[in-house]
N, C-alpha and C positions, 0 to 999 in steps of 0.2 A: 504494500499500499503506500500511498505518497502522500500529502499534505502539502495544500500549497495555502499560502499566505500574504495578502493582499488589501496592500495602505491604500482607498480611493482617493484621487484626488491630490495626492502627495504633493505637489509644487504649490500648491492653493493653502495646503493645510500650514503649508511652511510660510509661504503671504501675509497668514493669520495667527503665526506664535502669540501665543499668550493673548488672543483675544478669543476665549472659546463661543462665549456672546455675537460675537458677528458672522454665526453660520445660522441663525436666524435668517438671515438675509439675503437674496440673491447674489450671488460673488461668481466673479470672472478673472481670467487670465488672459491678457491678450496678449500679441508678439511684432506688436507697434506701441512705438510712444504717442505717434500723430493718431490718437483715436479717432478723427473726421477722417481719414484717409480710409480708403479706397478699399486697398491691401492689407487693412488690418485687421486680424481676423479672432476672434475666441480659442483658447487652448486648454480651458481647464474649466470645470463648471461645477458647482455645490448639487444638494438634491434641490434646494429652493430657486436655484436659476430654471433647474430641468424643467419644473412644474409651469413653470411661464412658454414651453417649446422652444425653447432655446438648446442650441447643440453645439458642440466642438466643430467650428470652422468656420459659422454665420458672420461673416462681416459684421464690424463694432458696430458701425453708425445701425444698418440694420440692428441689431440686439438692443443697442439703446431704445430707438423706436419701440419696439416691441415690451421692454419692461424696461422703465422709467425708472425706477430704484434698485438698477442692476447698479453696482459698484466694484469696479476695474480696479483689479491691485497690481503691483508691481510686482516681478518673482526677486526671492528673497535667494537666491544660490548657499549659501552661507547656512540657510535654517534647513536648506533642502540636506544637505552633506552629515548635519546632526540625526536629523529625520529617520535618512537612510541606516546609519550609525547604531539607531537605536533599533530598526526592524532587524537589523543584522544580532545584535545584540541578542534579541527576543528567539530566534530562531536558533543560535547558538544553545540558548541557554534546555531547547527541544531535543535536538539531534544533532550530532556532529556533521554528516552529512547534508549538508545542503547546497543550491545552483542560485546563483542568482541570476532569473531569467530576465526579467526587467526590473528599473530602477525601483519599481513600487511592489515586486511582486518575488516571493521567495521560495522554492520547493524543497522539500524535505524528503528522509525516507522515514518512514513513517509504521511503526509494528504494532501496530494496534487499529481497530475498527472503529475506535470511536474518536473525538476531535478532544485536544485538550483546553484546558481551560484558561486564557488567556486573561483575564481580568485579575490572576496574580500576580502574571507575569510586566505587565505593560497599563497602562491609561488611554493609548491610541486605539481607536475604534477601525480594531484588524478584522479584515473578514476571514474566513478559513473554509476547505473542504479538500475533503477525501476523497481520491478516488483510485482504481488498480493502474494506472498508466500517469506517468510525471505529466503527458497534455491533456489529459482528461483530466485533472486534478488542476492545469493553469485555467482549462478553458471554464472548468465550474467557477472556480471562485471570482471569474469576472464575470461571468453571465449572469453566475446565481445558482440557487440548490437545484432549481429545474434549467437548465441552460440549455434541454432537449425544443423550450419556446422560444428561447432567444435568436435575434432574429439572425438571419445567416449572414451578411455583410459582419459580423462581430467576428463569425470564424475566418475569413478571411482576413482580415483585419490583425487576428494572432498571431496566424502560422502563416501568412505570405507577405514578403515584402511589399513593398511600392513601386509599379512598374507600370506597363502596358501589358503584359501579360495578366497580373493582377487583377487591372482594370476590364482585360477583355471577358479574365472568367466572370465576373462579377456581374457583367452588362449581360453575358449571355442565361448564367442562371437566372438574373431577371430577366429575361424575356420568357424564362418556361415557367413564369409564374411560383417560381420559390420566394415564400417568405421568410420562413422560420429553419433552423438548424432539426429538426425535428420532418420537415418537408424534403431535406436533403439526404438526409439518413433511409428516408424508405425506399429511396431509388435504388433499380442492381447496382453494384459497385462492376463489376464488369463492363455493361454498356455504359458506366460513367467514364470510363478507361479509356473505353475503344471509340468513346465521341468524342470528350472534354482532355483526355489527355494523362499523365500521371501526376499532378498535382490537384485533379478534384479528386484519382482516386485516393491520392495521400490523404488529403483531407476527409475524406469518406473516412478511413481508417483511424485517424484522430478521433472521429467526432464519435466512434463506434468502441472504440477501447480496443481494436487492433494493433495500431502501430506502438510497440512497446521501443525503448532505449534505455539507455544509461542517464545519469544524473552528470550535467558537467559542474564535478566539485567547486567550488569555494574555496582558493586559502588567502587566506589575508598577507599582505607584504610583509613581510621582513624588514623589522626595524632594530638597527644596528646604535642606534644611537642611544647615547650615554652621559649623563648629566650628572654634579653634583655641586651643591651651594654649599661651601664650608663654615663650619661655627666659626673658626679664627683664622685670620689671613696667613696663608704661607708667603714666607720669603726666602726661603731656600730653594734650592735647584733638590735635591736629594727629599727631602719633603714631598716636591712634587714626582718626582719620580715616581716614587714608592707608590702615591695614588694611581698614578696612569700604567704601572706593572698591573693594579688591579683592576682595570678594565681593560686591559692585554689581557689578563686571565679570561674576565667573562668575552669578553668579544670573542673568541679562540675557542673557546666552548662550543657558542653559540655558530658561529661559523661551517666548526667541524660536524654539528649535529646536523646543518642544512649540507653538507658538501660542497662551501666555498671558499675560496681565499679571498684576500682583501690587496686587493691591487693600488689602493690610495686610503690614505689616510687625512683626516678633518678634523683639527684640533682648534680648537677657541679657547683664549683666558681670558678671562674676564677678572679686571684689574681694580683697586679699589677708587682711583680716580673717576670711573665710569667707564669705562677704556676698555677694548678691547682687542686683541689680536686674533688670528686667523692666519692659521700653517695649508697649506697645501702640502704632503708628504709624499709623491711619488714612487711605488717598492715596486722596483725594476722587477723581481722576482717574485709573484704571487706566493706568498707561505702564511703560515700559520703559526708559524716559529714565535713565540713569543719575545726571548732575548733577541733575534734580529730586528723584532717592532719596536722592541725599549732603542735600541740602538740607533735608530734612525731618529725616534723620535730628540732623545738626547745632543745627537750630533745637532740637531735642530736647536736645539734650545743654550747651548753652550754660545752661540754666535747672537743669543737674544738680551736684548738687555731691557729689563722690563721698567716701566715708570713707575709703576704702586707695587704693590700685594697684592696678590692672585686673591680673589673671594672665589670665584667659581669657575669650572672647568668643563666643555664639551668636548667627549670624542665621537667619531662619524666615522664609517665607513664605505667604502665603494668595492663592490664584488665582485669577482667573475667565476669562472669552472676554474679548479683543476689542469695543469697540465698534463698532458697526455703524455708525452715525450719519452722517452729510454732513454736516459740520461746514460752517458759515456759509451751507447752503441756511435754515434758520430759526434765526434771534439766537436764544442761549444767555443765559438771565440773568447768567449770568458765564461772561466771554473764558474767561479760566484760573483752574481751579479751585481746581489746584494751587498754585499764584501766590496766590490769597487764603487758601488753605489757610495759607501760610508768613508771610501777615500777621499771621491771626489767631493764629497760633502768639507773633510777636514780638509780639504786645499781653498776649496769656495771660504771657510771662514777666517783660515790663517793668509789668502792673497786676494780674499774681494772676489766679487762676483762678477764683474768685469777681466776679470784676469785670466779665467777661466772657462772653458767652451771647448766644443766642435768646430775645426775652419772647414770650412764651404763655398769652394767659388762663385762670387756675383757675377751677377749674366753681366756680364763685361767682357771684352776682347783685352783688355789690358791685361800685363803679366802679373801674377801673385798679388792682385787683387781678391779678396778675401773677406770672410768675416766671420764670427762666432755665436755659434750657435750654445741654449743654452747647454750644458752636461745632459739635459733629462731626454734631451732629443737623439740620444745614442739607444736608451730603451721605446724612445716612441714607435710600436710599429707600423701604424700607422700615417709614419708620413712616406714610406716609401709610395710611390707612385708608379701603374703600368708600365707608361712609357721610358721611363725609366730604365729599366735592364738593359732594353734592346738598344738608347743612346749609348748607354756606358758600352755595351757590346761593340758599337760602332766607332765611336771614340778609342777603344782600345786595341781593335783592328789596323790602327794606322802606326808606321815607322814609329817605336819609344825614343823618347827625346830623352839625354839624360841632363840635367838641365844646373848650369853652375849657379851657386848662391856665395857669396856676388856674383854678377858677369865680368866678364873679364875687358875692362877698356883695352883699348886697340888703337893705334893710327892708319889708314886707310887710306889708299892711292887712287880717286876713280876719274871718270869720263867724266867731258862736261854736263852730262844727261844721270849722273849721281850714281853711275852703277860703278860699283866696286868691283877694280884690276886687282891690286897687289896691297897687301899686309905689308905693312912698316916695320911692328914687332907681336911681340906676344911668342906666343910658344912655336907656331908654326909661320915663320915668316916666307915669306917670296909670292910669285902671281900664284892668283883664283885659277886652278884646272877647267871646274866649271860655275859657270853663276844662272840662278833661277832666281826669279821676280822682276820689282819688287812685288811682294804684299802688303798694301798698304795697313794700317788697322788705326781705328779711330772710338774713341772711347767719352761719351760723356759731352760732343760737340755740342752742346743746346745748353752748355754752362761753359762761361768765360775763362772761371775763376779752376775750375776742376778739368777742362779740357786736356789730351792728351792724344798725340798722333807720331807713330812709330810706321817705320819701315823692316820689311822685313826678309832677307834673302838665305836661302837655303847652297851654299856654296861647298864645292870640294876644294880643301887646303890643301899648300905644295907641301907633299911628304905627308899631310896631316888626315885624322879621319872626316868623314860629313857634316858640316856644321851649318850652326843656325847665325848668320849674324846680323844684326840691328842697327838700326840708326834712328835714334832722332832728332830730329833740325835742332840749330844748322847743321852741325860739327859731333856730335856726341856716337861713338862710335864703340858697338863692344859686341863679345862673343858671347851668346846667348847660353848654348849649350850643343853635344855632339849627340850627334844619332849612332 
């Protein structure tokens, strides 16, 4: 058996939170702020408004003309969340197996043939129904105990998504003169499937209790946040680490129970001067090892200067699935990523964050032009793009160049067209056997202060290797490297 719980007009009850007497008057919610607009329609009604002949989807101006005493309220999403939480709380007290079918309807696995007494659990006006199948219980709680006499469009609206197929089936059934669910269930199922397709047969199975399915069990979201308000302010790091060790012990136990590992920690320290410090700590290799997690936090706190004693602290975590890779089968670039990250944090504390990073070439033709990325980019697996691998393979397929740092300055004898002919000094003086170029490079030509221009030649030196010779106007020549 299955038990269905339904809270009628949940958005409207949220809008009248704390006003129980308001339900004696016609109430409604609208989907538009301008009540006089033609597109504004009613989205939720109470029983008093239904007695005036109003219905969901009626234009707001027409509803106000039909019922002058109608009160149109504004939705309150924060109260809707509270009502849904109350509904979930009631359902959990009845059964651990429940499904959130709709925001206002829950389905529960029920082992009894009698409904529970809801007045002892909540003051909400909940409706309940028991049926042998989940969908039949859902239909019964919305349509009422005698759902066979309910209008047929209710069956279609409950179990079919809106769309052209829904509208075509509703129009066909209405043209046949079918008004109630009982009229629909008296038709032979094979004939319905033959003439109207599988959707009509599916609805017929639901209404007759032949369609059986399992509940899509609801599992509450996992919360790993921990907060502590201190009775006495903390002024030493050791005392703070002692509390954080307790937090990490609880966090590791929760994560291991859920088969998850943390890939990031969020530490918030609240100080006595009403300020706070938020730290986002990246874990290179997700793990539940408490010692490694505490070491990451300790390294960060060693470089932190607190403006005042700590009066409260909060620890949260972002989680992921544990890695399924088999270690030491294929050697990793880093044997211990967490230890390497710990070393990077210690160097950052000593040298500063700006002096440590991962060099990356900038989008420029100027040689040795790079920028430092944060050390955490080493562990960011999402930075690699699909096109980077192909571009890198194309670049590394060219003839490798062993660059000289710093480049070797030389004197060159050139033609009137500035083509090099002879090296006058350097390790390989003499005439150039072959010259290919020039290859003109420019960078930041749109900024006069940072404009750079260079000419490159590939030259075969006299009794020397194939080299790259560069010229920066007007007279600066140098050997950039050897191929």
